[in-house]
Every structure is written in structure tokens, then in C-alpha cells.
N, C-alpha and C positions, 0 to 999 in steps of 0.2 A: 246861143251865139258862140259859146265856148266849144260846143261840138262842131260847129261849122268851121271855126278857126282850126281845130284839130284836123278836120277832113281836108281842108284847103292848105295845109302846111306846105305841101309840095309846090303849089302854085305861088304861095307867098315867098318861099325860098327861092324860086326861080326869079321872081320879081326883084327880090333883094340882090341876087347875083347879077342881074342885069342893070342894077344901079338905082333901084327904087329907094327913096329915103324912108326913114322911120315915120315921118309925118305923112308920107304918101300911103304907107301901109295902114296907119291908123285911120286915115281918111277913107280908105277902101273898106275897112271893116265897119266903120261907123256909117258909111253910106248904105251898105247892105242892111245893116241893122235898122237904120232909120226907114228904109224902104219897106221892110217887113212891118215895122211898127206903124207906119202911116197907113199901110194897107189894112192892118187889123183895126186901127182906129176908125177908118172909113167904113169898114164893114160893121163895126160896132155901132156907129152913129146911125147907119141905115136901119139896123135892127132895133135900136132904141127908139127911133122915130116911128117905126112900125108898131112897137109895143108901148107907144106914148101914153095911151089911155090907162094901161095897167100901172105905169110908173106914176102917173098923175094921181091915181087913187091911193097909192101906197105912201107917197111923200107929201107931207103937209106943206102947202104954199108953193108947190111946183106945178106949173101948168104943162100942158101936153107940148112936148118938144121945146122946153125952156132952153133958150140959147146959152144963158149963163151957166146952167148946170152942165149942158153938153160940152161947152168949150172948156170949163174948168176940169171936168173929168178927163177930157182928151189931153189937156195940157199936163195933168198929173201923170197920166200913163206915158206920155212921151218923155217926160223928165226922168221917170223911173227907168224906162227902157234905156235911155242914154247912159244913166248912171250904171246900169247893169252890164252894159257893153264896154265900159272903160277897161275893166280888168282883162277880158279876152283881147281887146285891141292892143293893150300894152304888152301882153304876152306874145302877140303876133310880131311885135317889133324885135323880140329877142330870138326869133328863129334864125339859126345859123344856116346859111346857104350851103356851106360845105357838107355839113352833116346830112342835110336833106338830099342833096344831089348824090352823095355816096350810098344812100340807102338802097338804091336799086341797081 
């Protein structure tokens, strides 16, 4: 996410110059991060359901496609992803539009 914020600094600078608020920029970054995270979680759940038999034989007391384990795992991943995106989102709010627009 930090790399994406760096790559999109020009876009964020233009948005800030046109009047975007800091909370709007944070929302933009967090929405993009959450979209990628949820796509990854959805793909992971599909793969885990497909490999449910192997998971059930490796973990004691877990049935194939156990909804509790799947939902807890997905929730932990989403919380960690949100926490990891807070620093790049905060850094995006400090982008100076004047510096970005003068770069080219």
C-alpha cells in the first residue's frame, strides 16, 4: 500500500489542490486497501474450502469448511491489513499539492 501511495502521489496532490480534505484522502487510500484485502480474503476462502479435506486432517477438532475458523481467520487478516494501511494513509494526507504540481 505504501508503494501505491507513492505511485499515486500526483493524483492525491491534485485532489488536495482541488479541495479534498485529509479525511477524504484517508478514505480513498483505505477503500482501495480494503478492496484489495477483501478480494484476497475471498480468494483465500474459496481455496480453503477447496482444500478443506487437507485442513480437516491437519487440525484437530476442525471440520471441513468450519465457518468459525474461516470467519476468524478472515477477520484477523482484515484487521491486520487495516492496521498496516494506516501509516501510508496518514502519509498521503501530508502530500503538499504545490510540490507535486511543480515536479513536472
